[in-house]
SEPA-408272 format. One record per residue: x, y, z of N, C-alpha, C, O, CB in turn. Coordinates in steps of 0.2 Angstrom, whole numbers, plus 2048, in hexadecimal, padded with zeros to 3 digits. Atoms other than C-alpha are relative to their C-alpha. Glycine has a CB too. Layout:
% residues N
XYZXYZXYZXYZXYZ ...
***
This chain:
% residues 436
8037FE8075206122BC8057FE7FB80B8007FB7FE808801 7FB80280652760B2AC8028067FD7FF80B7FC7FC7FB7FB 7FD7FA8045336162A27FD8007F97FC7FA7F68077FF801 80280080752E61C2918057FC7FC80B7FC7FE7FF8077FE 7FC8038055356132827FF8027F97F98047F88007F8801 8017FF8075386152707FD7FA7FC8007F47FD8068037FC 80280580552E60A2638018027F97FE8077F77F97FE802 7FF7FE80753660B2527FD7FB7FC7FE7F57FC8088017FF 80380580452B6032458038017F98028067F67F8801800 7FD8008065345FF2357FA7FD7FB7F87F77FC8067FC7FF 8058028055285FD2268018037F98068077F97F8801802 7FF7FE8075276002137FB8027FC7F98087FB8057FC7FD 8057FF8055195FE2077FA8028027F88038088007FA7FC 8067FE7FE5086042067FB7FB8037F77FD8087FC8027F9 8048057FD5005F420B8027FF8077FE7FE80C8017F97FC 7FE8017FA50B5F221A7FE8068057FC80580B808800800 8017FA7FC5086042207F88008027F68038078018077FC 8078007FF4F560221E7FD7FA8047F87FB8077FC8017FA 8038067FD4F25F02248047FD8058017F98097FF7FB7FA 7FD8037FA5005EC23080280680580180580B8077FE7FD 7FE7FB7FB5065FD2377FA8038047FA80380A8038067FC 8057FD7FD4F560423B7FD7FC8067FC7FE80B7FA8017FB 8038047FA4EE5F524680580080680480080B7FE7FA7FE 7FB8017FB4FF5F424F80080780480080680A8077FF7FD 8007F97FC5006072547FA8018047FA80380A8018067FB 8068007FD4EE6062598007FC8077FE7FE80C7FA7FF7FC 8008057FB4F15F726480580280580480280B8027F97FE 7FB7FE7FB5015FE26C7FE8068047FF80680A8078027FC 8037FA7FD4F960E2707FB7FE8057FA80180B7FE8067FB 8058027FC4EA6062778027FC8068007FD80C7FB7FB7FC 7FE8047FB4F45FA28280580480580580480B8047FA7FE 7FB7FD7FC5036052877FF80780180380B8058077FF7FC 8017F98004FC6162868058047FD8078037F87FF802808 7FB7FC8025086242858077FE80180C8028007FF807802 7F98027FE51761A28B8057FF7FA80A8027FB7FF7F9804 7FB80080651F61627A7FF8067FC7FA8097FB7FE7FA7FC 8007FB80552462326E8017FC7F98067F97F8806806801 80180480651F61C25D8038047FA8018097F87F97FE7FF 7FD7FD80552B62024F8007FB7FA8027F67FA808802801 80180580652761923D8068027FB8078087FA7F98017FD 7FB7FE8045366182327FF7FB7F97FE7F57FA8077FE803 8028038065326142208067FE7FC80B8027FB7FC8047FB 7FA80380553E6092147FD8017F97F78017F88027F9802 80380080753D60B2017FD7F97FE7FE7F48018078017FC 8048058025316001F97FE8017F87FC8067F67F97FF804 8017FF80752F5FC1E67F88017FE7F78037F98027F97FC 8077FF80151C5FD1E87FD8068047F78078047FC7FA803 8027FA7FD51C60D1F17FC8057FC7FD8067F6806804803 8047FB80350F61A1ED80280780180080C7FE7F8800802 7FE7FA7FE5186281F57FC8048057FE8098088018057FA 8057FD7FB50A62B2018017FC8077FE7FE80C7F97FF7FE 8008047FA51061F20F8028048067FF80380B8067FB7FF 7FE7FC7FA51862C21A7FA8048027F98058088068057FE 8067FC7FE5086372197FB7FC8037F87FE8087FD8037FA 8058047FD4FD62821D8037FE8077FE7FE80C8007F97FC 7FE8017F950862422C7FF8068057FE80580B8087FE800 8017FA7FC5086362327F88018027F78048078038067FD 8077FF7FF4F56352317FD7FC8067F87FD8097FC7FE7FA 8028047FA4F462823F8028048078078058088047F9800 7FF7FC7FA4F26312508047FD8058078008097F9802803 7FC8037FB4FB6242598088017FF80C7FF8037FE7F8800 7F980080250B62725080380780280080C8008017FF7F8 7FD7FA7FE5176342578058047FB80580A7FA8047FF806 7FB7FD8055246372498017FB7FA8017F57FB806802803 7FF8048065276302378068037FC8078097FB7F98007FC 7FA7FE80553663022C7FE7FC7F97FD7F67F98077FD803 80180280753362E2198057FB7FE80B7FB8007FF8067FB 7FC80580353B62020F8078037FD80C8007FD7FD7FC7FB 7FA7FD80354762C20680680280580B8038037FE8077FD 7FB7FF7FB55062F2168037F98048067F98087FE805806 7FF8077FD55261C21A8077FE80180A7FD8067FC7FB7FD 7F980280056361821580580480480A8008078037FF7F9 7FC7FC7FB56C62621E7FF7FD8078047FD80B7FF807800 8028037F956361F22E8037F98018067F88067F9800801 7FD80780056860D22A80880080080A7FC8047FD7FC7FA 7F980180157A6102258048048068098028088028037FA 7FC7FB7FB57F61F2317FC8028067FF80580A8028067FC 8037FF7FA57261F23E7FD8078017FD80A8068047FF806 8037F97FF56B63123A7F98007FD7F87FF7F78058057FC 8077FF8035596352388008077FD80480B7FF7FB800805 8007FA80455464422D7FF80680580180B8047FB8007FB 8017FA7FB54E64E23D8047FF80680280280B7F8800801 7FB8017FB55C6482487FC7FD8077FC80180C804806802 8048027FA55063E2548057FE80580A7FB8047FC7FA7FD 7FC8037FA5566392657FC7FB8037F67FA801801806806 8048067FE55162A26E8007FF80880580280B8047FA7FD 8008027F854D6232808057FB8018087F87FC7F97FE802 7FB8057FE5586172897FE7F97FE8037F57FE802801807 80280780254E6082847FB8017FA7F78067F97FD7FD806 8048008055446032757FF7FA7FC8037F57FE8018067FB 80180680453E5F62687FF8037F97FC8087F77FA7FC802 8017FF8085405F62557FC7FB7FE7FD7F57FE8078007FD 8058048025315EE24E8008007F87FF8057F57F9801803 8008018075325E723C7F97FF7FE7F67FA7FF8057FB7FE 8068018035225E92328008017F87FC8047F57FA805803 7FF8008075285E82208078037FE8098078017FB8047FD 7F97FE8035385EA2168057FA8008037F57FE803806804 7FB8058005485E02188017FE80880280380C8068027FD 8008027F95495D62298078018028088018087FF7F9801 7F97FE7FE55C5DB2298008078038048088088058007FA 8007F97FD5575ED22D7FF80180780380480A7FA8047FC 8007FF7F85515EB23F8067FD8038088008097FA7FC802 7FA8037FD5605E12438068058008098068058037FA7FC 7FB7FB80156C5EF23D7FE8068058028088098018037F9 8037FA7FD5615FD2458007FE80880280380C7F98027FE 8018017F955E5F42558077FF8048088018097FD7F9801 7F98007FD5715F02588038078018068088068047FC7FB 7FD7F97FF5766022557FD8048068008078097FE8047F9 8037FC7FB5696092618007FC8077FE7FF80C7F98027FE 8018047FA56A5FB26E7F97FF8027F87FE808804804805 8078017FF5585F826C7FE7F87FF8027F57FB7FB8047FC 80280780254F5E726C7FD8007F97FB8057F77FA7FE805 8028018075495E025B7FA7FB8007FB7F68038067FF7FB 8068048005385D92577FE8007F87FD8057F67FA802805 8028018075335D22467F97FD7FF7F87F88028057FC7FC 8068038025225CF23F8017FC7FA8027FF7F57FA805800 7FF8048065245C02337FA7FD7FD7F77F98018057FB802 8068038035165BC2278017F97FD7FD7F57FF7FD8057FB 7FE80680351E5AE21E8077FD8018077F78017FF8007F8 7F98037FF5305AC22280480580580380B8048048007F9 7FC7FC7FB53B5B22308087FF7FF80A7F97FE7FE7FE808 7F880080254E5B622E80380380680080680B8028047FA 7FC7FD7FB55C5BB23A7FE7FE8077FF80280B8008077FF 8038027F95555B12488067FF8058047FE80B7FC7F97FF 7FB8007FB5665AF25080180680480380680A8077FE7FD 7FF7F97FE5675C22537FA8048027FB8088068058037FB 8077FC7FE5555C92547FE7FD8067FE7F78087FB7FF7FA 8028027F954E5C92657F97FC8007F87F88057FF806804 80780380053C5C42617FD8007F97FE8047F57FC803805 8048018065305BE2537F97FF8027F87FB8068037FB7FB 80780280051E5BF2517FE7FE7F97FF8017F57FB806802 8018028075195B42437F87FE7FF7F47FE8048047F9800 8078008025095B223A7FC7F98027F77F98047FF8017F8 8038077FF50659F23C8057FB80280B7FD8017FC7FE7FA 7FB8057FD50E58F2428047FE7FA80A7FB7FB7FC7FA802 7FC80280651458B23080780480080C8017FE7FC8017FA 7FA7FC80052159A2328047FD80680A7FC8057FE807801 7FC8027FA5265932438037F97FF8097F88017FC800806 7FD80780252958123C8068017FC80A7FC7FD7FB7FD7FC 7FA7FF80453758823180680180580C8018027FF8057FB 7FB7FD7FC54158E2408047FA8048007F68077FD805805 7FC8057FC54F5832497FD8008077FC80680A807801800 8038007F954857D25A8038058058008078098007F9802 7FD7FC7FB5555862647FF80880080080B8058087FF800 8027F980054F59725E7F98018017F78078018038037F9 8077FF80053D59425F7FD8048067F78068067FC7F97FF 8027FC7FA53C59C2717FF8077FE7FB80A8028057FF805 8007F880253E5AD2687F98017FC7F78077FB8058027FC 80680080452E5A925E7F98008037F97FC8088007FB7FA 8078017FE51B5AB2617FC8017FA7FD8067F67FF806806 8057FF80550D5A82557FB8058027F78048077FD7F97FF 8057FB7FE5035B82567FA8017FC7F58047FE804807800 8057FF8044F85B72478018047FA8078067F97FA802804 8007FD8064F45C12387FE8088017F88098027FC7FD7FA 8027F98004F55D42387FA8027FB7F68077FD8068057FF 8057FE8054EA5D52287F97FE8037F48018018027FC7FA 8068027FE4DD5CB2317FD8058057F78078068007F9804 8037FB7FB4DC5D923F7FD8067FC7F88087FE806803803 8047FB8044D85E52317FA7FE7FD7F58017FD8058027FA 8068038044CC5DA2287FA7FF8057F47FF8038017FA7FD 8058017FB4C25D72397FD8078037FA8078078027FC805 8047FA7FE4BE5EA23B7F98007FE7F77FC7FA8048067FD 8078008014AC5EE23A7FF8007F98018047F57FD807803 8028018074A55E922A7FA8047FE7F58058017FE7F97FE 8057FC80249B5F52207FA7FC7FD7FB7F77FA8028057FB 8068048034895F021B8018007F98038057F67F9803803 7FF8018084885EA2097FA7FD7FD7F97F77FD8067FC7FF 8068028044775EA2007FF8057FB7FF80B7FD7FA7FF805 8008078034755E71F28077FD7FF80C8008017FD8007F9 7FA8038014835DB1ED8058057FC8038097F78007FA7FC 7FB7FC8034945E41E88057FB7FD8087F7801803805804 7FA8048034A15DC1DC8068057FF80580A7FC7FD7FD7F9 7FA7FC8014B25E31DD8047FE7F98057F87F88057FF806 7FC8018074BC5E51CC8078038018088088037FC8047FA 7F97FE7FF4CF5E51CD8047FE7FA8067F87F98037FD807 7FD8028064D65E61BC8088007FF80B7FE7FA7FE8047FA 7F98008004E85E81C18038078007FF80C8008037FC7FA 7FD7FA8004F55F61C08058017FB8088077FA803802807 7FB8008055005F21B27FD7FF7F97F87FC7F88067FB801 8037FF8074FD5F519F7FE7F97FE7F87F87FB8058037FC 8028078034FD5E219A7FB7FD8047F77F98008077FC800 8068037FD4F05DE1A77FA8057FF7F58027FE802800808 8057FB8014E65EE1A57FD7FF7F97F78007F8802807801 8028008074E55EB1927FA7FB7FF7F67FB7FB8067FE7FB 8058058004DB5DB1957FB8018067F58008058037F9800 8058007FA4D45DE1A77FB8057FF7F5804801805802806 8057FB8004CB5EE1A47FA7FE7FB7F57FE7FD8038077FD 8058028054C15E91947FC7FA8037F67F98028027FF7F9 8038077FE4BE5D719B7FB8028067F57FF8068057FB802 8047FF7FA4B75DE1AC7FA8047FF7F5803801805803806 8057FB8014AD5EC1A57FA7FC7FC7F57FD7FD8028067FB 8048048034A55E01997FC7FB8047F67F98048037FC7FA 8038057FC4A25D31A67FB8038057F68008078057FC805 8057FC7FB49A5E01B27F98017FC7F48017FF803807802 8077FF80348D5E31A47FC7FA7FF7F67FA8008028037F9 8048068014895D11A27FD7FF8077F77FD8078057FA7FF 8038017FA4865D01B57FA8058017F5803804805801806 8057FB7FF47C5E01B57F97FE7FD7F48007FF8028077FE 8068028044705DA1A87FC7FB8037F67FA8038027FD7F9 8038057FC46C5CB1B37FE8028077F980080A8047FA800 8017FD7F946D5D41C480180780080680A8028057FC805 7FF7F98004695E61C28028048068058098067FA8037FD 7FF7FD7FA46B5E91D480780080280A8038077FC7FD806 7F98007FE47D5E41D58048067FF8038097F98037FA7FC 7FC7FA80148A5F21D78077FD7FF8097F88017FF804806 7F980280149C5F21D280580680280380C8028018007F8 7FB7FB7FD4AB5FA1DA8077FE7FD8097F87FD8007FF808 7FA8018034BC5FC1D280580580480580B8038008027F9 7FB7FC7FC4CB6021DE8058027FA8087FD7F78037FC806 7FB7FE8054D760C1D38077FF8038088028097FF8087FE 7F98017FD4E96061D680480780180380B7FD8047FB7FC 7FD7F97FF4F46141DD8058027FB8078077FA804800807 7FB7FF8055006121CF7FD8027F98018037F48057FA7FF 8037FE8074F36161C17FB8068027FA8078087FD7FA7FD 8057FA7FF4E66241BF7F97FD7FC7F97F87F98028067FD 8068028044D46231B98008017F97FD7FD7F57FA805803 7FE8008084DA6291A88037FA7FD8027F97F88048077FF 7FD8078024E46191A77FA7FB7FF7FB7F87F98057FE805 8068058014D460F1A97FC8027FA7FA7FE7F67FB800806 8047FD8064CB61A19C8047FE7F98017FC7F47FF807800 7FC8028064DA6171907FF7F97FE7FE7F77F8808801802 8008078024D96041917F97FE7FF7F77F87FD8037FC806 8078018024C660518F7FE8037FA7F88037F87FC803806 8027FD8064C760E17F8027FC7FA8087FA7FA8048077FF 7FE8058054C66031708048037FA8077FF7F67F97FE7FC 7FB7FD8054D06101658077FF80380C7FF7FF7FE8077FF 7F98017FD4DF60D1718017F98028077F7803800805806 7FE8067FD4DD5FC1777FC7FB7FC7F57FA7FD7FE7FF807 8048058054D85EE16A7FC7FB8047F87F78018057FD7FC 8038057FC4D35E21787F98028027F57FE8048047FF807 8077FE7FF4C35ED17B7FB7FD7FB7F67FA7FD800808800 8048038054BC5E716B8007F88017FB7F58008038017F9 8008078004C25D516E7FB7FE8067F87F88058077FE802 8048027FB4B85D417E7F98037FF7F4802803803803807 8077FC8014A95DF1777FE8048057F98048077FB7FA7FE 8017FC7FA4AB5EB1857FD8077FE7FF80A7F9806801804 8037FA8024A05FA1848048068028098058067F9801804 7FC7FA7FE4A760C1857FF8028077FA80180A7FE8067FB 8007FE7F94AB61419580080880080380B7FC8067FE804 7FF7F97FF4A962619B8008018087FD7FE80C7F98047FE 7FF7FE7F94AF62E1AC7FA8058027F980A7FE807803801 8057FC7FD4A16361B68018018078057FD80A7F87FD7FE 8007FE7F949E63D1C77FA8018037F5804800805806802 8067FE7FB49163D1D580380480680580080A7FC7F9802 7FC7FC7FB49764B1E08077FF7FF80A8007F97FE7FE807 7F98018014A96471E38027F97FF8087F77FE803802807 7FF8078014A76341E08007FF7F87FB8007F57FA7FC803 8008028074AD62F1CF7FE7F97FE7FE7F48028088007FD 8028078024A66201C58018007F88018057F57F97FF802 8008028074A76181B47F97FF7FE7F67FA8008057FA7FE 80680180349861A1AA8017FC7F98047FE7F57FC8067FE 7FF80580649760B19D7FA8017FC7F58027FE8017F9803 8057FF80548E60D18D7FA7FB8017F47FD7FE8037FF7F9 8058048004835FE1917FB8018077F77FE8088027F9801 8047FE7FA47C6071A18037FE80780180080C7FA7FD800 7FD8027FA4885FF1AE8048068038078097FF8057FA7FE 7FC7FB7FC49060A1BB8057FD8048037F88087FB805804 7FB8037FC4A06061C380380580580680A8028067FD7FC 7FD7FC7FB4A560F1D380780080080A7FA8017FD7FF807 7F98007FF4B76151D48028028077FF8078098038057FA 7FD7FE7F94C16151E48078027FF80B7FE7FD7FF7FA805 7F97FD8014D06201E380480180780A8028067FF8077FD 7FD8007F94D46201F68047F98008027F47FE7FC800806 7FC8067FF4E26141FA8037FF80780580480A8068007FB 8028068034E26072017F88008007F58048048027FA804 8078008014D06031FD7FC7FA8047F77F88027FE7FF7F9 8028057FC4CD5F620B7F98018027F57FC8028057FE805 8067FF7FD4BE5FE2127FA7FF7FB7F57FC7FC7FF807803 8058018064B55FE2018007F97FE7FB7F67FC8028057FA 8008078024BB5ED1FC7FC7FB8057F97F68028077FE7FF 8038057FB4B45E520C7F88007FF7F57FC802801802807 8078018024A35E92057FE7FB7FB7F87F97FA7FD8077FD 8018058064A55DD1F67FF7F98038027F78078068017FC 8018077FF49E5CC1F68057FC7FC8067F67FE7F87FE7FE 7FB8048044AA5C71E88048057FC80180A7FA7FC7FB7FB 7FC7FC8044B85CE1DF8037FD7FA8047F77FA806803804 7FC8038064BF5CB1CD8068047FF80680A7FF7FB8027FA 7FA7FD7FF4D15CE1CD8057FD7FB8057F77FA803800807 7FB8038034E05CC1C28057FD8058057FE80B8048057FB 7FB8037FC4EF5C21C880580580380680A7FF8037FA7FD 7FB7FC7FE4FC5CA1D37FE8028087FB7FE80B8008077FC 8007FE7F94FD5D41E47F88018027F7800808803806801 8077FF7FE4EA5D71E37FD7FA8047F97FA8087FB8017FA 8028067FD4E75C51E78027FF8077FF7FC80C8027FA7FC 7FD8007F94F25C61F77FC8058047FA80380A807802800 8047FC7FC4E85D51FD7F97FE8017F77FE8078008077FC 8078037FF4D75CE1FA8007FA8047FC7F98087FD7FE7F9 8008067FB4DC5BE2028018018077FE7FE80B8067FB7FD 7FF7FE7F94E35C62117FA8038037F8803809806805801 8077FD7FD4D25CF2137FB7FB8007F57FD8027FE8067FB 8058058004C95BF2117FA8017FB7F57FF7FC7FD7FF807 8057FE8054C05C52018007FA7FB8057F97F78018077FD 8008058054BA5B71F58018047F980080A7F87F97FD800 7FE7FD8074C15BA1E38007FB7FB8007F57FC807803801 7FF8048064C25B31D28068037FD8068097FC7FA8007FB 7F97FD8034D45B51CB8007FE7F98007F97F78067FC804 8008008074D55B91B98068007FD80B8047FE7FB8057FD 7FA8008044E35B41AD7FE7FF7F97FF7FA7F68057FA802 8028008074DC5B819C8068007FB80B8037FD7FC8067FE 7FB8018054E75B318D7FF8027F98028007F58027F8800 8027FE8064DF5BB17F8068047FC8068047F67FA805800 7FB7FC8034EE5C717C8077FD80280A8018057FF807802 7F98037FE4FD5BB17E8068047FE80B8058018007F97FE 7FA7FC8035085C617380180780480680A8027FF8017F9 7FF7F97FC5065D517F8037FE80680580380A7F9803801 7FD8027F950D5CB18E8087FF7FF80A7FA7FE7FD7FA803 7F980080151F5D018B80480280680A8058058028047FA 7FD7FD7FB5245D519C8047FB8048057FB80A7FB803805 7FB8057FC5315C71A08068048008088097FD8007FA7FC 7F97FE8005425CA1A58057FB7FD8037F67FB802801808 7FB8058035525C219E7FF7FE7F97FC8027F58007FA804 8008028075545B918E7F97FF7FD7F88027F78037F97FF 8078008035415B518B7FD8077FF7FA8087FA7FB7FD805 8027F980153E5C818D8038037FA8008067F6801804806 7FC7FD80654B5CC1807FD7FD7F97FC8007F58077FE801 8038038065445BF1747F98027FE7F88037F88007F8801 8077FE8015325C51768008077FC7FB8087F97FD801807 8007FA8035385D61708028007F88028057F5804805804 7FD80080753F5D015F7FA8007FB7F57FC7FC8047F97FF 8067FF8045335D51517FF7F97FC8037F57FB8018057FA 8028068035295C61498017FA8057FD7F78078037FF7F9 7FE8067FC5335B91537FD8018077FB7FC80A8077FF800 8027FF7F952E5C11637F97FE8017F77FB806801807802 8088017FF51B5C01607FF7F98007FB7F68047FD8037FA 80180780051C5AE15B8037FC8078007F880A8047FD7FA 7FD8037FA5285AA16A7FB8018067FA7FD80A807803801 8057FE7FA51C5B31777FA7FB8007F87F98057FE8077FF 80680580150D5A91708027F98027FE7F68067FD8017F9 7FE8077FE5165991718027FF8077FF7FA80A8067FE7FC 7FE8017F951E59B1827FA8018057F97FD80A805805802 8067FF7FB50D5A218A7FC7FA8007F97F78057FD8067FE 8048068015045931838037FA8048007F68077FF7FE7F9 7FD8057FD51158718A7FF8018087FE7FD80C8088007FF 8027FF7F950F59019B7F97FE8027F87FB807802808801 8078027FE4FD58E19B7FF7F88007FC7F68057FB8037FA 8008078004FE57C1968037FD8068017F88098037FD7FA 7FC8027FA50B5791A47FC8018067FB7FD80B807803800 8047FE7FA5005821B17FA7FC8017F97FA8067FE8077FF 8068047FF4F15781AD8027F98017FE7F58057FC8007F9 7FE8077FF4FA5671AC8037FF8088017FA80B8067FE7FB 7FD8017FA50456A1BC7FD8048067FF80580C807802800 8047FC7FA4F75751C68048058038048068097FD7FB805 7FD7FA7FE5025841C77FB8058037F68068008058037FB 8057FB7FD4FA5911D38038077FF8098088007FF7FE807 7FE7F98014FB5A41CF7FE8048068018098077FE8027FA 8037FC7FB4F05AB1DD8037FF8068047F98087F87FF800 7FD8007FA4F85AF1ED7FD7FB8058007F7809802806803 8038047FB4EB5A71F88017F87FF8027F48037F8801801 7FF8078024ED5961EE8077FE8018087F98037FE7FF7F9 7F98017FE5005981F08017FF8078047FA8098048057FD 8008007F94FE59B2027FE7F98038017F58077FD805804 8038067FE4F358C2058027FA7FD8017F47FF7F88017FF 7FE8058044FB5811F87FA7FB7FE7FA7F57FD8057FB804 8068048034E957C1F27FC8067FD7FD80C7FE7FD7FC805 8047FB8034DC5851E87FA8028047F57FE8067FD7FC7F9 8057FD7FC4D25901F37FC8057FC7F58057FC803804805 8047FC8044CD59D1E68017FE7F98067FC7F7802808801 8008038074C95991D48058057FC80580B7FC7F98007FC 7FB7FC8054D759E1C77FD7FE7F97FD7F87F78077FD801 8038018064CF5A01B68068027FB8078087F97FA8047FF 7FB7FF8054DD59E1A97FE7FE7F97FB7F87F88067FB802 8028028074DA59E1967FC8067FD7FD80C7FF7FB7FA800 8037FB8034D05A818A7F98018037F47FF8017FF7FE7F8 8067FF7FD4C35AF1957FB8057FC7FD8097F8802804807 8057FC8044B35B718F7FB8038057F97FF80A7FC7FC7FA 8047FD7FB4A75C31987FA7FC8027F77FC8087FE8077FE 8068047FF4975B81968027FA8057FE7F980A7FD7FD7FA 7FF8057FC49F5A919E8028028078007FF80C8067FB7FD 7FD7FD7F94A85B31AC7FA8038047F980280A8058057FF 8067FD7FD4975BC1AF7FC7FB8037F97FC8097FD8057FC 8048057FD48E5AC1B18037FD8067FF7FB80B7FF7FB7FA 7FC8037FA49B5A51BD7FF8058067FD80280C8077FF7FF 8017FB7FB4995B51C87F97FF8037F77FF8098018077FE 8078017FE4865B31C87FF7FA8047FB7FA8087FB8017FA 8018077FD4875A11CD8038018088007FE80C8047FB7FD 7FD7FF7FA4925A71DC7FB8048047FA80380A806803800 8057FC7FC4855B41E17FA7FC8017F67FD8077FE8067FB 8068047FE4775A71E08027FB8057FD7F88087FE7FD7F9 7FE8067FB48159B1EB80580480580B8028058037FA7FD 7FB7FD7FC4885A61F98047FB8058097FD8087FB805805 7FC8057FC48D5962038077FF7FC80C7FD8007FC7FA800 7FA80180349B5951F680580680180B8058037FF8007F8 7FC7FB7FE4A15A61FA8028008078088028097FC8077FF 7FE8007F94A05A320C8067FA80180A7FB8057FA7FE804 7FB8057FF4AA59320A8078037FE80C8018017FF7FA7FC 7FA7FD8024B759C2008038058058098058067FF8047F9 7FE7FB7FB4B85AA20D8037FC8068087FF8097FB805802 7FD8047FA4BB59D21B8067FD7FE80B7FD8037FB7FB802 7F98038024C959521180580580080B8048027FF7FC7FA 7FB7FA8014D15A620E8038028078098038087FD8067FD 7FE7FE7F94D15AA2218047FA8038087FC8077F9801804 7FC8057FC4D75992268077FF7FD80C7FD8017FC7F97FE 7F98018024E759921B80480680280A8068018008007F8 7FC7FB7FD4EC5A92238027FF8078047F98097FD8077FF 7FE8017F94EE5AB2367FA8038047F5805801806804802 8057FD7FC4E35B024580080780180580A8008007FC807 8017F97FE4DD5C124A8048018078067FC80A7F9802801 7FC7FE7F94E65CA2598078017FF80A8028047FE7FB805 7F97FF8014F75CC2518038068038088068078027FF7F9 7FD7FA7FE4F95DE25580080080880580380B7FB8067FE 8008007F84F45DC2688067FB8028097FD8077FA7FD803 7FB8047FE5005CD2698078037FF80C8028038007F97FD 7FA7FC80250E5D72618028058068078068088018037F9 7FF7FA7FB50B5E526E8027FD80680680080A7F9803801 7FE8047FA50D5D827C8077FE80080B7FE8057FB7FB802 7F980280151D5D227580580680180B8058038017FD7F9 7FC7FA7FF5245E42758018018078078028097FD8067FD 7FF7FF7F95215E52878047FA8038097FB8087F97FF804 7FC8057FE5295D428A8078017FF80B7FF8037FE7F97FD 7F97FE8025395D92818038058058098058068008027F9 7FE7FB7FC53A5E828C7FF7FE80880180280C7FD8077FF 8028027F95355DE29C7FC8058047FD80680A8077FF804 8057FC7FD5275EA29F7FB7FC8047F87F78027FD8057FB 8058037FC51B5E62AD7F98047FF7F98097FD8027FF807 8067FC8005095EB2AF80080680480280580A7FA7FB802 8007F97FC5085FD2B47FA8047FE7F68027FA8068047FE 8067FC8024FB60A2B48028047FA80480A7FA7FE805806 7FE7FD8064FD60E2A27FC8067FE7FE80A7F98007FB7FA 8057FB8024EE61A2A180380780280080C8007FA7FF802 7FE7F97FE4F86282A98078027FF80A8068027FF800808 7FA7FE8025086282A08008077FD7FC8087F98037FB7FB 7FF7FA80350E63929B8017FF7F88047FA7F6805805803 7FE80180750F63C2888078017FF80B8058037FC8067FC 7F97FF80152063A2818028077FE7FF80A7FA8027FB7FA 7FD7FA80252B64927F8057FF7FB8097FB7FB804803807 7FC80080653364C26F80680580080580B8017FC8017F9 7FA7FB80054565326F8047FF7F98057F97F78057FE806 7FC80080654E65725F8078028018098078007FD8057FA 7F97FF7FF5606542628047FF7F98017FC7F58037FC805 7FC80180656E6542558037FA8008057F77FA805806800 7FD80780057464325A7FB7FB8017F67FB8058057FF806 80580580056A6342567FF7FC8077FA7FB8098017FB7FA 8008047FA56F62A26580080380780180080C8067FB800 8017FD7F956D6372737FA7FD8037F57FD8008008087FF 8058037FC56362F2807FC8058057FF80A8078027FA805 8047FC7FB55563728A7FF7FD8067FC80080B7F98027FC 
***
């Protein structure tokens, strides 16, 4: 009978916890039963919502969770907040953060180390194993270390291939962004565009996932023409927050209704969408990984509002009078350069090094954008082709299962009757490295 072992999963942000951690712990528990004790250790993340620990604890497969605020004492001195003890064998699995972390923790505990590498693998001299998303990652590795590597596929594809909810009538996803300079243009542009689509296709529904770093009131702020001059520029109708039971939605003055999704992440709801309209940024990576067709919007009506640069350009942009002129000049230069040299901003296009999803750069208007959306709805074969290209530029499904098998290989575990393993016993000792 195989001995129990510890599986320490290092992860960090909301995306990793919901799209990488969940399929992995499900696959580990399904394959190994109660043999591993699964401990999730969260590292700090600039995109954290503060809910990552609670989400991890909600997974029934996970035995114990340490929040990000306790991470550095664990990394530096080997002490968990609850003085966890460990079995004599284990694996540290990296699912987000800095790839140096599993190296340090694995060496201290004497555990094997395994990294899931989406785009780039590091520390291959010292890490015991790597599961990589595709062959492109493997191609960057010196031949003498490639024996440590296995192409496992894409964990995000494992999530996206879960049972798809039925979707009739068509649903359009609206993702205006989460930062002020994007919301100022994104909210009125998308609201006005939704109205154009609804007038031609009254049956179409609209869904807007509320980013975890903003509130519904933030959306209302940027939809108010008294507070946001871009509302008038896009001729966007007024917004009002309404509810149907516990479900909030935006009631637009032209009769359009936009369902608000406040749960995070909104993958289950987004998978209902035939097409999404999104600002540039992390949204494009998430939608691309889910295989969702999208139009990526880079409106330039408010160039002088785009002052979020670092360094010298950011300082110049804040100078009265000169700053406004400089911002307009530099942004126009950027736009000209992007069009001339085919610079890509959407993550799927960057991944594939070709244009998979349309990037609409310039002075966008709701009528033209709405007509483009209607054309895609009238030609579903275009959406199917875009979806197929999105899926092709990522990796294959089954990554969680293959990582699970790699864990067993690192510990030299053989096939045993895993269905009758006793549940792991939790001992709270004062010393981190005390073995059970």
